[in-house]
N, C-alpha and C positions, 0 to 999 in steps of 0.2 A: 704442417709445413706451409700450407697455403696462407694461413693466418699470418705467420711470421714474414712470408714473402710480401704480403699486402702491407704489413707494418713498414717493412723496409722500403717499399715503393710508395709510401703515403705522401700526402702533401706536406706533412710536417718534416719528413726527411728531405724533400726537395727544398723546402724553405731553409732548413737547418744547414745542409751541406752546400746549397747553392746561393746562400745569402750574399748580398752585395757587400756586406761588411766582412772584412777578413778576421774580425774578432769574435764571431759567433762561436765557432768550434773551440778555439783556444780558451775562451771565457768559461765555457761549460766544463772543459777538461781541467782548467785551473780550479774551478769550484769543486770538482770531484776530488782533486788532490788536497785542497784545503780542508774539505769535509773529513777526509780520511786522516789528515794530520791532527785535526781537533780530536777526533774519536780515539785514535791510537795514543796521542799524547796524554789525554786525561786518563785513559785506561792504564797506561804505563805507570803513571804516578800512583794510582790506586794499587796496582799489583806490586809495585816496589814496597809500598807501606805494608801490604799484607805479608810480604816476605821479610818483614822485620827491619827494613831500611827506614831510618828516621822514626824509630818506635816511640819517640817522645810525643809524636803527633797522634792524638786519639783518632781511631778509625772513623768515628761518626763525623769528624770535622771534614772528611772527604766526600760526604754526601752531596754537596753542591756540585762536585765534579761530574756527577751523573747527568746533570742538566747539559753540560758541554758534550758528554758522550752522545746523548740523544739528538742534540742539535747537529753534531758532526755526522751522525748516522742519517739524519733526515736530508742533509745537504748531499751526502754521498749517494743516498738512495734516489733522490730526484734527478740529480745530474747523471747518475748511472743509468737510470731508465731512459733519459734523453739520448745518451750515447748508445745504449743497447738498441733502441728503435732504429737507428741509422744503419745497423748491421745485423738486424734480428735474425734473418734467414741464415746468415753465415755463422753467427754465434751459437744458435740453438743446436747445431750439429757438431760443435767443437767440444771435445771432451775436457779440454782445459777450462772452458767456461763452467762446466759442472763441478770441477775441482774447486774453482774459485767460489762458487755459490755454496758448496758444502763447507768450505773453510770459513766463510762469513757466518753461516748458521752455527757452526761449532764455536766460533769465537763469541758470538752473542749468547749462546747457551752457557758457556763456561763463565762469561762475565756476569750473567745473572746469578749463577750458582755462588760465585764469590760475593756478590752483593748480599744475597739472602743469608749465606752462612757466616760471613765475616763482619758485615757492616750493619745489617738490619736486625741484629739480635736484640730485641726489646728486653730491657731489664738485665741484660748481661753486663757485668761490670767492665769498666774501661780502666786498665791498669797502666800507669806511667811510672817508670823508674828511671831516675837520673842520678847516677853515682850512688850515694847511700840513702837518697831520699826516694820515697815511694808515695804514689797517690793512686787511690782506687775510687772511682766514681760510679754510681749506678742510680737507677730510679726504679721504683716499684709502683705500678698503677694499682691502687687499692680503693674500691668502693667510691668512685666519683672523685677521687683526689689522686695525687701522685706524690709519693714519698721519695724525695731525692736525698741521697747521702753521699758524703765524701770522706774517706779515710785518708789522712795524711800522716806519714810517719818517717822515722829515721831507722835504718837498718844498722844494727851493731852486732856482729857475730851471729849468734843464734836467736837474737831478740830483735823485735821491731816494736816501736812504741810511738805514739803520736796522739792526734786529736781526730775525732769524728764529728762532722757537722751534719746535723739532721734538719737543715733548713729552718723552718719556723719553730721546730721543737728544741733548738739549742745545740750546744756542743757538749762533748764529754771527752775525757782522757781515756786511753786504752793502751794495753800492753799485751803482746803475744810472744810466746817462746816456743821454739821448735822442740817437739817431743822426742 
C-alpha cells in the first residue's frame, strides 16, 4: 500500500493534476478513450466476420486489423497507466478495478484464441461462396516452396464443377458429385 501511496503522491501526479494547462488530464483521458475505440472497433469487425457476417471476405484479409488492435491496446495501456498513477492508492483497494483488469485480461485471451484458431490456420483452406459460385483457396508449404491452389466452381444441385489453378503448374478442370 505504501508503494501505491507514493505513486499517488509522486512528482508526476503533482505535475499531471496540477499542470498549468487545463488540457493535460482531458488529453490523456481522450487518448485512453480513442485507444479503446480503436481496439474495440477492430476487434468487433473481426468477431463479426468470425460469426459469418460478410462471409465473402476471407478471414486472412482481416490480419492487418490486428495491427490496429495492438496500437489501440498500447495507447490505452500507456494512458491508463498515467491515469492509474494519479489515483493508485485509491484504485488498488477498489474491487471494481480488479473486475476491470480481469475483464481486460479475459478479452485479450479470448481475442488471441480467435486469432490462432480462426485466422492463423496455416494451410487451412479459405472458402468463399457467393450465390451458386464457390471459391476455395489454400496453400501448402512443401520442401522450400509453397504450393498455392484455388478451386473455383459453380454449384448445381448435387454437383459442383469448375477449374483448379495450381499457380505455376497450370490449370485443370474438375467435377464433384455428392454421394
